[in-house]
C-alpha angles and dihedrals in degrees: 000000000000091000092052093047089053091049094050092044091051090050092050092046092051092054095042093052093046091235112169111247130184126219092259090064093052091044089054090050092045094049089054095053109106102188131057089235091056090046091053092051092054092045090055090051091052092050091050091049087060092211120185120246092020095131096096089049090058093044091052089048091055090048091054090048091053091053095048098039098080090056094054109107108163116088092230092052091051091050092051089048090053090050090049093049092050091047092052093046091051093049094046092046093051090048089050089221104175093193088068092072097098096051091043093054091046087054088058090051100042105040119073097198108104090213091056091048089049094051093046091050091049090050090051089059093044094051091046095232093178093180089066096044091100090053092054090047092050091049093056094041092055092050091047092058097071143337114282121224091253097052095176091051092046091051091052093052091047091050090055091048093049094051089044091056091047090053100043115123129191096031123135125255089253091052090049089052090050090051091050091054093050091048090046091054089050090051089057097033136099095285129116122266092263092059094041093051091049089050090052091051092047091047090058088058096044101043107070088171106045092210093060104089093043095046091044091055096041092049100032117108093212095063124084124239087251091057091049092051091045090051092054091046092050092051092049091050094045134082098259117137119267089247091057092047092050093048094051091044090060089050091049093050090050091052091044089064096034100053120087112255099214114159123025092254090058091049089054094051093047090051089052091049091052094046093050090045091051092048089052092050088050091054101037104026125207142218092216105123092205089074094076097064090044093052091045089053091050090052095047102034105020111139096223133037094242092061089056093051091044090054090052091050091049093051090050089051092051090050095183124141089258092051094046090045089059093046091050091050090052091050092048088056088057091047088055091051091053090054090051090046093239104120113135127200090260090050091052091053092048092048089057090049092049093050091049090047092054090051090048091051089057091203116140090218084082093062099091095054092047092049089054087057090056092049095054134071097266118145120275090250092056091046090050089052090050092051090050091051091049091054090056096057118108 
C-alpha cells in the first residue's frame, strides 16, 4: 500500500508542478499500480497530459483491464472497472486508433455492463475496425429481432451499435447498405422513441441513396414477407420524397409477383404488398416502363377484386399512351363479351370502372375504345358514362 501511495503521489506531484514527463514514466507508474482505482487515476493523468503516441499505452491498459476484470469480486471494484473500460473506450475512439479493435471487441464480450458494451461498440465504429464490422452488425441484428429481458440494457447496447455503424469508416458500399438495413430495422423495431429517433438520424447518414434500405429488405432473400410489407408501409408513412416512394413501390410490385406464394398466409401478404405498391404508384406516379406489365398482370391475375380495380386506377393516374393503351385493350375485351352475350355483373362493374378511368386519364388515345362502347348495345347508363369520359379527353 505504501508503494502505491508513493506512486500516485509522485504522479500527482508531476502534474501539479508541470514537470515534463514522457510516456515511459507514466508507463512505469501505471505498471506499479496494483488496484484498478489507482490505474484509472494514472490513465486520467496520461489523457490530460495529451502525450503523442500514447495510443498503444491505452490499448495495453485495456488489455490489462480485460485480464484482471474476471477476478474482480467486490461491487466497488467492478464499478471502477466499468468506469475504466468506458474511459479507455472513449479515449481510443477519439484517437481513432484502429489497432484497438481487438481489445474493444473483447470488451464487448467480457464486460456485462450494457453501458460498457455500448461505449466499446461506438469506439469500434470510431476507430474503423473493419474486421469487427460483422460483429457490430450481428449485435444489432440480434437485438432487433425481439425485445430482450433487460429492455433498458438492450436499448443501451443497440444505441451504441447504431452509433458505431454511423461512424464506421473504410467499409465497402455493400457493408454500408447492410448497416443501413440494420439501422432501419432498429428505427422501426421494439425500441423506445429515443432509440428509434437516433436510428432515423443515423440512417440519414448511412443511406446515401434513400431507397437502399427499403429495396434491400424488399428484394432480400433473408427477410420475411412480413418484413417486406412492413418496410413498404414504413416508407409510405414516412417523410421520403414522392420519387423515392414511387421507385420503391415499383420494386415492391415486382417482388410481389416474383416471390413464390406458398401457403395461404403468404399469398395474402403478397397481395397486400402489391395493393399497397399499386396505390403508391397511383399517388406518386413513375416513369419506370416496367410498371405497365406489372399493372397488367395485377389486372389479369390479381388474387382479389380490389387489386384489379387498384391497377385500373393506377393506369388512369399515369395517363400515358402505354397506360391508356392497356385500359383501352381491357375495355375492348368487355366490348367483345357484350357482343358474345357473356357479360357478368362483375364485368359490368369493371366496364364502368374502365370507362371512368379512360376519362380520368384524359388521353385522346382512349377515344376509339370509348366510341365502340357507344356503338354497341350497352345500357343507357354505360353510354352516358362513355360520353362523359369522351368529353374529358384532351
